[in-house]
PyMOL Python script that loads the backbone (N, CA, C, O; Angstrom):
from pymol import cmd

cmd.read_pdbstr("""\
ATOM      1  N   MET A   1    -100.362  87.244  19.410  1.00  0.00           N
ATOM      2  CA  MET A   1    -101.458  86.614  18.691  1.00  0.00           C
ATOM      3  C   MET A   1    -102.795  86.881  19.395  1.00  0.00           C
ATOM      4  O   MET A   1    -103.822  87.023  18.732  1.00  0.00           O
ATOM      5  N   SER A   2    -102.789  86.948  20.705  1.00  0.00           N
ATOM      6  CA  SER A   2    -104.036  87.183  21.435  1.00  0.00           C
ATOM      7  C   SER A   2    -104.536  88.613  21.241  1.00  0.00           C
ATOM      8  O   SER A   2    -105.724  88.890  21.410  1.00  0.00           O
ATOM      9  N   VAL A   3    -103.617  89.528  20.881  1.00  0.00           N
ATOM     10  CA  VAL A   3    -104.026  90.911  20.634  1.00  0.00           C
ATOM     11  C   VAL A   3    -104.903  90.973  19.382  1.00  0.00           C
ATOM     12  O   VAL A   3    -105.842  91.767  19.325  1.00  0.00           O
ATOM     13  N   ILE A   4    -104.610  90.156  18.396  1.00  0.00           N
ATOM     14  CA  ILE A   4    -105.408  90.127  17.163  1.00  0.00           C
ATOM     15  C   ILE A   4    -106.852  89.709  17.487  1.00  0.00           C
ATOM     16  O   ILE A   4    -107.802  90.304  16.980  1.00  0.00           O
ATOM     17  N   TYR A   5    -107.005  88.701  18.320  1.00  0.00           N
ATOM     18  CA  TYR A   5    -108.350  88.264  18.704  1.00  0.00           C
ATOM     19  C   TYR A   5    -109.091  89.373  19.442  1.00  0.00           C
ATOM     20  O   TYR A   5    -110.289  89.570  19.242  1.00  0.00           O
ATOM     21  N   LEU A   6    -108.379  90.085  20.286  1.00  0.00           N
ATOM     22  CA  LEU A   6    -108.983  91.190  21.015  1.00  0.00           C
ATOM     23  C   LEU A   6    -109.418  92.299  20.049  1.00  0.00           C
ATOM     24  O   LEU A   6    -110.521  92.832  20.176  1.00  0.00           O
ATOM     25  N   LEU A   7    -108.564  92.646  19.094  1.00  0.00           N
ATOM     26  CA  LEU A   7    -108.898  93.697  18.125  1.00  0.00           C
ATOM     27  C   LEU A   7    -110.066  93.297  17.232  1.00  0.00           C
ATOM     28  O   LEU A   7    -110.913  94.127  16.902  1.00  0.00           O
ATOM     29  N   ILE A   8    -110.110  92.036  16.845  1.00  0.00           N
ATOM     30  CA  ILE A   8    -111.232  91.564  16.026  1.00  0.00           C
ATOM     31  C   ILE A   8    -112.527  91.643  16.823  1.00  0.00           C
ATOM     32  O   ILE A   8    -113.551  92.074  16.292  1.00  0.00           O
ATOM     33  N   ALA A   9    -112.499  91.238  18.074  1.00  0.00           N
ATOM     34  CA  ALA A   9    -113.701  91.285  18.914  1.00  0.00           C
ATOM     35  C   ALA A   9    -114.174  92.722  19.109  1.00  0.00           C
ATOM     36  O   ALA A   9    -115.368  93.007  19.019  1.00  0.00           O
ATOM     37  N   VAL A  10    -113.233  93.622  19.377  1.00  0.00           N
ATOM     38  CA  VAL A  10    -113.593  95.025  19.577  1.00  0.00           C
ATOM     39  C   VAL A  10    -114.164  95.618  18.289  1.00  0.00           C
ATOM     40  O   VAL A  10    -115.149  96.354  18.334  1.00  0.00           O
ATOM     41  N   SER A  11    -113.560  95.307  17.151  1.00  0.00           N
ATOM     42  CA  SER A  11    -114.046  95.855  15.880  1.00  0.00           C
ATOM     43  C   SER A  11    -115.434  95.320  15.541  1.00  0.00           C
ATOM     44  O   SER A  11    -116.250  96.040  14.965  1.00  0.00           O
ATOM     45  N   ILE A  12    -115.706  94.082  15.889  1.00  0.00           N
ATOM     46  CA  ILE A  12    -117.050  93.533  15.650  1.00  0.00           C
ATOM     47  C   ILE A  12    -118.072  94.264  16.526  1.00  0.00           C
ATOM     48  O   ILE A  12    -119.160  94.591  16.051  1.00  0.00           O
ATOM     49  N   PHE A  13    -117.747  94.522  17.775  1.00  0.00           N
ATOM     50  CA  PHE A  13    -118.672  95.244  18.644  1.00  0.00           C
ATOM     51  C   PHE A  13    -118.898  96.674  18.166  1.00  0.00           C
ATOM     52  O   PHE A  13    -120.016  97.185  18.239  1.00  0.00           O
ATOM     53  N   VAL A  14    -117.850  97.317  17.680  1.00  0.00           N
ATOM     54  CA  VAL A  14    -117.991  98.678  17.151  1.00  0.00           C
ATOM     55  C   VAL A  14    -118.876  98.664  15.905  1.00  0.00           C
ATOM     56  O   VAL A  14    -119.736  99.529  15.741  1.00  0.00           O
ATOM     57  N   ALA A  15    -118.663  97.681  15.030  1.00  0.00           N
ATOM     58  CA  ALA A  15    -119.473  97.577  13.816  1.00  0.00           C
ATOM     59  C   ALA A  15    -120.939  97.324  14.151  1.00  0.00           C
ATOM     60  O   ALA A  15    -121.828  97.903  13.525  1.00  0.00           O
ATOM     61  N   ILE A  16    -121.191  96.478  15.117  1.00  0.00           N
ATOM     62  CA  ILE A  16    -122.570  96.213  15.541  1.00  0.00           C
ATOM     63  C   ILE A  16    -123.189  97.480  16.128  1.00  0.00           C
ATOM     64  O   ILE A  16    -124.364  97.764  15.897  1.00  0.00           O
ATOM     65  N   GLY A  17    -122.401  98.238  16.885  1.00  0.00           N
ATOM     66  CA  GLY A  17    -122.898  99.498  17.449  1.00  0.00           C
ATOM     67  C   GLY A  17    -123.286 100.492  16.369  1.00  0.00           C
ATOM     68  O   GLY A  17    -124.339 101.123  16.458  1.00  0.00           O
ATOM     69  N   PHE A  18    -122.434 100.641  15.332  1.00  0.00           N
ATOM     70  CA  PHE A  18    -122.757 101.538  14.227  1.00  0.00           C
ATOM     71  C   PHE A  18    -123.979 101.055  13.454  1.00  0.00           C
ATOM     72  O   PHE A  18    -124.800 101.866  13.026  1.00  0.00           O
ATOM     73  N   PHE A  19    -124.104  99.754  13.274  1.00  0.00           N
ATOM     74  CA  PHE A  19    -125.267  99.208  12.568  1.00  0.00           C
ATOM     75  C   PHE A  19    -126.555  99.486  13.338  1.00  0.00           C
ATOM     76  O   PHE A  19    -127.566  99.856  12.741  1.00  0.00           O
ATOM     77  N   ILE A  20    -126.525  99.311  14.643  1.00  0.00           N
ATOM     78  CA  ILE A  20    -127.709  99.583  15.464  1.00  0.00           C
ATOM     79  C   ILE A  20    -128.056 101.064  15.414  1.00  0.00           C
ATOM     80  O   ILE A  20    -129.230 101.425  15.334  1.00  0.00           O
ATOM     81  N   ALA A  21    -127.040 101.926  15.462  1.00  0.00           N
ATOM     82  CA  ALA A  21    -127.295 103.367  15.371  1.00  0.00           C
ATOM     83  C   ALA A  21    -127.906 103.724  14.016  1.00  0.00           C
ATOM     84  O   ALA A  21    -128.792 104.575  13.945  1.00  0.00           O
ATOM     85  N   PHE A  22    -127.443 103.086  12.948  1.00  0.00           N
ATOM     86  CA  PHE A  22    -127.998 103.326  11.615  1.00  0.00           C
ATOM     87  C   PHE A  22    -129.453 102.891  11.533  1.00  0.00           C
ATOM     88  O   PHE A  22    -130.287 103.622  10.999  1.00  0.00           O
ATOM     89  N   VAL A  23    -129.765 101.719  12.051  1.00  0.00           N
ATOM     90  CA  VAL A  23    -131.141 101.216  12.015  1.00  0.00           C
ATOM     91  C   VAL A  23    -132.063 102.129  12.815  1.00  0.00           C
ATOM     92  O   VAL A  23    -133.179 102.413  12.379  1.00  0.00           O
ATOM     93  N   VAL A  24    -131.615 102.590  13.973  1.00  0.00           N
ATOM     94  CA  VAL A  24    -132.423 103.497  14.790  1.00  0.00           C
ATOM     95  C   VAL A  24    -132.653 104.815  14.050  1.00  0.00           C
ATOM     96  O   VAL A  24    -133.751 105.368  14.099  1.00  0.00           O
ATOM     97  N   ALA A  25    -131.631 105.318  13.371  1.00  0.00           N
ATOM     98  CA  ALA A  25    -131.770 106.573  12.629  1.00  0.00           C
ATOM     99  C   ALA A  25    -132.742 106.422  11.462  1.00  0.00           C
ATOM    100  O   ALA A  25    -133.526 107.332  11.193  1.00  0.00           O
ATOM    101  N   VAL A  26    -132.700 105.300  10.774  1.00  0.00           N
ATOM    102  CA  VAL A  26    -133.622 105.077   9.661  1.00  0.00           C
ATOM    103  C   VAL A  26    -135.057 104.962  10.165  1.00  0.00           C
ATOM    104  O   VAL A  26    -135.972 105.526   9.565  1.00  0.00           O
ATOM    105  N   LYS A  27    -135.255 104.247  11.246  1.00  0.00           N
ATOM    106  CA  LYS A  27    -136.608 104.077  11.785  1.00  0.00           C
ATOM    107  C   LYS A  27    -137.185 105.370  12.347  1.00  0.00           C
ATOM    108  O   LYS A  27    -138.402 105.553  12.345  1.00  0.00           O
ATOM    109  N   SER A  28    -136.337 106.259  12.823  1.00  0.00           N
ATOM    110  CA  SER A  28    -136.834 107.512  13.381  1.00  0.00           C
ATOM    111  C   SER A  28    -137.066 108.570  12.314  1.00  0.00           C
ATOM    112  O   SER A  28    -137.530 109.666  12.628  1.00  0.00           O
ATOM    113  N   GLY A  29    -136.751 108.265  11.057  1.00  0.00           N
ATOM    114  CA  GLY A  29    -137.013 109.198   9.972  1.00  0.00           C
ATOM    115  C   GLY A  29    -135.891 110.192   9.734  1.00  0.00           C
ATOM    116  O   GLY A  29    -136.111 111.240   9.128  1.00  0.00           O
ATOM    117  N   GLN A  30    -134.709 109.883  10.195  1.00  0.00           N
ATOM    118  CA  GLN A  30    -133.578 110.795  10.043  1.00  0.00           C
ATOM    119  C   GLN A  30    -133.226 111.039   8.576  1.00  0.00           C
ATOM    120  O   GLN A  30    -132.750 112.119   8.226  1.00  0.00           O
ATOM    121  N   PHE A  31    -133.454 110.053   7.726  1.00  0.00           N
ATOM    122  CA  PHE A  31    -133.056 110.156   6.331  1.00  0.00           C
ATOM    123  C   PHE A  31    -134.229 110.453   5.407  1.00  0.00           C
ATOM    124  O   PHE A  31    -134.099 110.308   4.192  1.00  0.00           O
ATOM    125  N   ASP A  32    -135.362 110.860   5.947  1.00  0.00           N
ATOM    126  CA  ASP A  32    -136.492 111.244   5.106  1.00  0.00           C
ATOM    127  C   ASP A  32    -136.172 112.538   4.375  1.00  0.00           C
ATOM    128  O   ASP A  32    -135.534 113.439   4.921  1.00  0.00           O
ATOM    129  N   ASP A  33    -136.620 112.612   3.146  1.00  0.00           N
ATOM    130  CA  ASP A  33    -136.318 113.778   2.325  1.00  0.00           C
ATOM    131  C   ASP A  33    -137.467 114.776   2.435  1.00  0.00           C
ATOM    132  O   ASP A  33    -138.510 114.613   1.802  1.00  0.00           O
ATOM    133  N   ASP A  34    -137.264 115.800   3.239  1.00  0.00           N
ATOM    134  CA  ASP A  34    -138.280 116.830   3.414  1.00  0.00           C
ATOM    135  C   ASP A  34    -138.065 118.013   2.476  1.00  0.00           C
ATOM    136  O   ASP A  34    -138.970 118.829   2.295  1.00  0.00           O
ATOM    137  N   TYR A  35    -136.900 118.115   1.890  1.00  0.00           N
ATOM    138  CA  TYR A  35    -136.562 119.293   1.093  1.00  0.00           C
ATOM    139  C   TYR A  35    -137.073 119.181  -0.343  1.00  0.00           C
ATOM    140  O   TYR A  35    -137.600 120.156  -0.878  1.00  0.00           O
ATOM    141  N   THR A  36    -136.933 118.033  -0.969  1.00  0.00           N
ATOM    142  CA  THR A  36    -137.270 117.886  -2.384  1.00  0.00           C
ATOM    143  C   THR A  36    -138.734 118.178  -2.696  1.00  0.00           C
ATOM    144  O   THR A  36    -138.994 118.884  -3.670  1.00  0.00           O
ATOM    145  N   PRO A  37    -139.710 117.680  -1.930  1.00  0.00           N
ATOM    146  CA  PRO A  37    -141.096 118.005  -2.276  1.00  0.00           C
ATOM    147  C   PRO A  37    -141.400 119.501  -2.245  1.00  0.00           C
ATOM    148  O   PRO A  37    -142.209 119.985  -3.036  1.00  0.00           O
ATOM    149  N   SER A  38    -140.764 120.229  -1.347  1.00  0.00           N
ATOM    150  CA  SER A  38    -141.029 121.667  -1.290  1.00  0.00           C
ATOM    151  C   SER A  38    -140.406 122.399  -2.470  1.00  0.00           C
ATOM    152  O   SER A  38    -140.916 123.439  -2.887  1.00  0.00           O
ATOM    153  N   VAL A  39    -139.335 121.884  -3.004  1.00  0.00           N
ATOM    154  CA  VAL A  39    -138.689 122.521  -4.146  1.00  0.00           C
ATOM    155  C   VAL A  39    -139.348 122.072  -5.451  1.00  0.00           C
ATOM    156  O   VAL A  39    -139.378 122.826  -6.424  1.00  0.00           O
ATOM    157  N   ARG A  40    -139.866 120.865  -5.471  1.00  0.00           N
ATOM    158  CA  ARG A  40    -140.474 120.321  -6.684  1.00  0.00           C
ATOM    159  C   ARG A  40    -141.637 121.192  -7.159  1.00  0.00           C
ATOM    160  O   ARG A  40    -141.851 121.329  -8.363  1.00  0.00           O
ATOM    161  N   MET A  41    -142.389 121.782  -6.226  1.00  0.00           N
ATOM    162  CA  MET A  41    -143.526 122.605  -6.626  1.00  0.00           C
ATOM    163  C   MET A  41    -143.075 123.876  -7.344  1.00  0.00           C
ATOM    164  O   MET A  41    -143.848 124.463  -8.102  1.00  0.00           O
ATOM    165  N   LEU A  42    -141.836 124.304  -7.116  1.00  0.00           N
ATOM    166  CA  LEU A  42    -141.334 125.488  -7.803  1.00  0.00           C
ATOM    167  C   LEU A  42    -141.071 125.212  -9.284  1.00  0.00           C
ATOM    168  O   LEU A  42    -141.108 126.128 -10.106  1.00  0.00           O
ATOM    169  N   PHE A  43    -140.808 123.964  -9.618  1.00  0.00           N
ATOM    170  CA  PHE A  43    -140.462 123.614 -10.993  1.00  0.00           C
ATOM    171  C   PHE A  43    -141.598 122.918 -11.729  1.00  0.00           C
ATOM    172  O   PHE A  43    -141.405 122.486 -12.865  1.00  0.00           O
ATOM    173  N   ASP A  44    -142.778 122.793 -11.123  1.00  0.00           N
ATOM    174  CA  ASP A  44    -143.904 122.138 -11.779  1.00  0.00           C
ATOM    175  C   ASP A  44    -144.315 122.868 -13.045  1.00  0.00           C
ATOM    176  O   ASP A  44    -144.622 122.227 -14.051  1.00  0.00           O
ATOM    177  N   ASP A  45    -144.327 124.195 -13.020  1.00  0.00           N
ATOM    178  CA  ASP A  45    -144.723 124.956 -14.204  1.00  0.00           C
ATOM    179  C   ASP A  45    -143.772 124.700 -15.364  1.00  0.00           C
ATOM    180  O   ASP A  45    -144.211 124.588 -16.508  1.00  0.00           O
ATOM    181  N   GLU A  46    -142.493 124.609 -15.087  1.00  0.00           N
ATOM    182  CA  GLU A  46    -141.527 124.359 -16.139  1.00  0.00           C
ATOM    183  C   GLU A  46    -141.719 122.976 -16.738  1.00  0.00           C
ATOM    184  O   GLU A  46    -141.571 122.795 -17.946  1.00  0.00           O
ATOM    185  N   LEU A  47    -142.047 121.999 -15.899  1.00  0.00           N
ATOM    186  CA  LEU A  47    -142.280 120.658 -16.406  1.00  0.00           C
ATOM    187  C   LEU A  47    -143.518 120.624 -17.292  1.00  0.00           C
ATOM    188  O   LEU A  47    -143.525 119.947 -18.321  1.00  0.00           O
ATOM    189  N   ILE A  48    -144.554 121.340 -16.907  1.00  0.00           N
ATOM    190  CA  ILE A  48    -145.779 121.377 -17.700  1.00  0.00           C
ATOM    191  C   ILE A  48    -145.513 122.071 -19.030  1.00  0.00           C
ATOM    192  O   ILE A  48    -146.005 121.628 -20.068  1.00  0.00           O
ATOM    193  N   LYS A  49    -144.747 123.144 -19.010  1.00  0.00           N
ATOM    194  CA  LYS A  49    -144.450 123.879 -20.237  1.00  0.00           C
ATOM    195  C   LYS A  49    -143.635 123.029 -21.206  1.00  0.00           C
ATOM    196  O   LYS A  49    -143.886 123.051 -22.411  1.00  0.00           O
ATOM    197  N   THR A  50    -142.664 122.284 -20.693  1.00  0.00           N
ATOM    198  CA  THR A  50    -141.840 121.469 -21.589  1.00  0.00           C
ATOM    199  C   THR A  50    -142.646 120.324 -22.178  1.00  0.00           C
ATOM    200  O   THR A  50    -142.442 119.973 -23.340  1.00  0.00           O
ATOM    201  N   THR A  51    -143.556 119.729 -21.411  1.00  0.00           N
ATOM    202  CA  THR A  51    -144.366 118.652 -21.968  1.00  0.00           C
ATOM    203  C   THR A  51    -145.361 119.202 -22.976  1.00  0.00           C
ATOM    204  O   THR A  51    -145.676 118.525 -23.955  1.00  0.00           O
ATOM    205  N   GLN A  52    -145.864 120.411 -22.764  1.00  0.00           N
ATOM    206  CA  GLN A  52    -146.772 121.014 -23.738  1.00  0.00           C
ATOM    207  C   GLN A  52    -146.027 121.336 -25.025  1.00  0.00           C
ATOM    208  O   GLN A  52    -146.566 121.141 -26.114  1.00  0.00           O
ATOM    209  N   LYS A  53    -144.810 121.819 -24.918  1.00  0.00           N
ATOM    210  CA  LYS A  53    -144.019 122.111 -26.108  1.00  0.00           C
ATOM    211  C   LYS A  53    -143.735 120.837 -26.891  1.00  0.00           C
ATOM    212  O   LYS A  53    -143.786 120.836 -28.121  1.00  0.00           O
ATOM    213  N   LYS A  54    -143.435 119.752 -26.179  1.00  0.00           N
ATOM    214  CA  LYS A  54    -143.174 118.488 -26.856  1.00  0.00           C
ATOM    215  C   LYS A  54    -144.432 117.983 -27.560  1.00  0.00           C
ATOM    216  O   LYS A  54    -144.349 117.440 -28.661  1.00  0.00           O
ATOM    217  N   SER A  55    -145.603 118.159 -26.927  1.00  0.00           N
ATOM    218  CA  SER A  55    -146.826 117.691 -27.551  1.00  0.00           C
ATOM    219  C   SER A  55    -147.191 118.570 -28.739  1.00  0.00           C
ATOM    220  O   SER A  55    -147.775 118.080 -29.706  1.00  0.00           O
ATOM    221  N   GLU A  56    -146.856 119.872 -28.688  1.00  0.00           N
ATOM    222  CA  GLU A  56    -147.116 120.753 -29.809  1.00  0.00           C
ATOM    223  C   GLU A  56    -146.215 120.415 -30.987  1.00  0.00           C
ATOM    224  O   GLU A  56    -146.630 120.512 -32.142  1.00  0.00           O
ATOM    225  N   ILE A  57    -144.995 120.023 -30.696  1.00  0.00           N
ATOM    226  CA  ILE A  57    -144.055 119.679 -31.764  1.00  0.00           C
ATOM    227  C   ILE A  57    -144.506 118.386 -32.446  1.00  0.00           C
ATOM    228  O   ILE A  57    -144.406 118.262 -33.667  1.00  0.00           O
ATOM    229  N   LYS A  58    -145.000 117.429 -31.670  1.00  0.00           N
ATOM    230  CA  LYS A  58    -145.443 116.162 -32.236  1.00  0.00           C
ATOM    231  C   LYS A  58    -146.705 116.334 -33.061  1.00  0.00           C
ATOM    232  O   LYS A  58    -146.932 115.552 -33.985  1.00  0.00           O
ATOM    233  N   SER A  59    -147.546 117.339 -32.760  1.00  0.00           N
ATOM    234  CA  SER A  59    -148.822 117.509 -33.459  1.00  0.00           C
ATOM    235  C   SER A  59    -148.665 118.106 -34.814  1.00  0.00           C
ATOM    236  O   SER A  59    -149.654 118.307 -35.519  1.00  0.00           O
TER     237      SER A  59
END
""", "prot")
cmd.dss("prot")
cmd.show_as("cartoon", "prot")
cmd.util.cbc("prot")
cmd.orient("prot")
């Protein structure tokens, strides 16, 4: 029975460790999306063309 208490305590410490590592990674910008803005500019012309076509169809 005492082994269960030990395993629960260890698992709580491991979970807290992973949570702290996650918070540090988020604060340091690890999950910032640097790729999408650079790719979005490649498709801007297509977005403008489709909105112009839609406005021409409505007119």
